[in-house]
C-alpha positions, 0 to 999 in steps of 0.5 A: 480534476479537483484543485485546491488552492491558496496563494502560493500553496497548491496541491493538484490531484488529477484523474491520472494520479487517482488512477495511480492509486486505485486503478480503474475499477472504482475510479468513478466512485472515488472521483466523485468523493474527491470532487466534493472534498474540502481541503484542510489547506482552505483553513490556513492563515499563513502563506507558504512558499511550498508548491507541489503537484502530484505526479502524472501516472505513466510518464515514462516508458516501458523497456522490454528485454528479451533475446527472442525477437517474436516475444519482443514483437508480441509484447511491444505490440500489446503495450503500444496498443495500450498507449505506452511508449516502448523501447525494446532491446535484445541485450540487457546491457543495452537496456541498462544504458537506457535506464541510466538516462534517468527516464522513469521506467518500467522494465519488462524482462525475460528470465532466461537470456544469454548475456545475463538472467532477468534477476541479474538485470533487475539487480543492476537496474536497481543499482542505477535507479532504485525506484525502477519497477520490474516485471519478470516474465517466467517459464512454467514451474519456475517457483524458485525464480518467483520467490527470489524475485519477490525477495528483490522487490520485483513488482510482478511476475507473469507466466510466459506467454503473457495474456495481453490484459494481464501484461497491460494491467501489470505495467499500469500498476507498476507505473501507478506504484511509482507515482504513489511512491514519488508523491510520498517522498515529496510529501515527507520532504515538504513536511520536514521543512515545514513541521516546526513552523506549521505543525498543526496545519501539516497534521490536518493536511497529512492526515487527509492525504494519508486517509486518501492513501488508506481509501485507495489501498482498500480499493485495490481489491473488492474484498477490502473495500471500506476496511480501513474506515471500519477498523478506525470506527471500531477501534475508536468505539473500543477506546471510548468503552475503555474510558481513554482520553479524547487524545488517546481515542483520536490516536487509536482512531488514526492508527485504525485508519492507517494500520495497513498503510504498509500494504502499499509496498506489497505486490498485488499478486500476493494481496489478490492471491486466491490460494494459500500463501507459501511461508515466504509469501506470508513473510512478505505480507507480515512485513507490512507492519514494519513498512508502515512504520517506515512510511509513518515515522517521519511524521513525528506528530503522529506520536503513539499512533505509529506504535499502534500501527506497528503492533496491530498484529501482535497477540497477547499470548506471543503468537503474533508478529512482527516481534512476537510481543506478549502481554503488557509488552503490547501497547493498549492502543496496539491491542485495540487496533488489533482486535478491531482489525481482527473483527472486521477481517473475520466478517469480511470475505477474502478471495480464499475464504468466506467471512463469518456471520456476526454470531460466529465471529463473536463466538470466535473472539470470546473463545480467544479471550486472554489468548489473542487479546487481553480479557479487558480489551476483549470485554470492551470490544463486546461492549463497543461493537458498532455494528459497522459490518 
């Protein structure tokens, strides 16, 4: 456990909360980094009455709903063996009564049931507890169900019968996502109270926290490890080559670090998918730009950084997203972060493709000069290539 304290100011980061962000794959690496971390709170000169402890992951219970007793027994055994507290119900209406009691919950539900479908149960559960995380168990060939579940914000969908490891990991991710969301809401509430009195100190604290989120997001998949830091470094170098002011360079660097913060709301099933996305799935991926703004906009001290994050997938010829902006409609910072992110993404491998060699990547961006990015920004990129990949 790493604990950073001053009188009346306490933020505690536990191993379970770290796991709530990254799972277990890279746990040891990040924990060693946290153990060596110096908090910006150590520099504060004024006391505050704020006290916040990051939530423990997995506090709550798993609710299983299925009208098939054998399926209930099997899934209950899997999750209890993994250490979860499980409540099982054969009727969705009984599960809704339990959810109404207010216990932080992950709901694992079958799709086809006599009383109501799994999607209908999901809607009613979300009305009771908007933060409830739902895992939908679907039958073979149920692609339309999966797409509808995606639109509703279901955390995951798994084919029946579920593999024990896959079900356990899906439930773990759902609890972890809720822990991260709870932390974000608490952090935003604290910031709104403290912003006027302690703007500069809060900036240091929130940037450190958001940087931790960015690092944790990069660890969701081995293909993204170090991605945010690399984009931030490349974007700052491009801004420097364009002779922007120190404040502008820092805003661009920060946007590079946080450009994918909206991906925390995207299901792991899409992030790690090893085949082509459907049109509807790609629409969910594209939504991370708008979701990033939703996360960052309460932090008004970030200024233009938020716009740069929103625009990093816009393209000079209007072919980008989320708004299809073109030319000078796109901020210079948005263009800089955009080309930096494109460059790092071109070089990095993904589950569905192999990254390009540096010379191939440079050739591609030169060919796209004046199409994806302005001539000036493309030229500055070539001048400022940091060689980080």
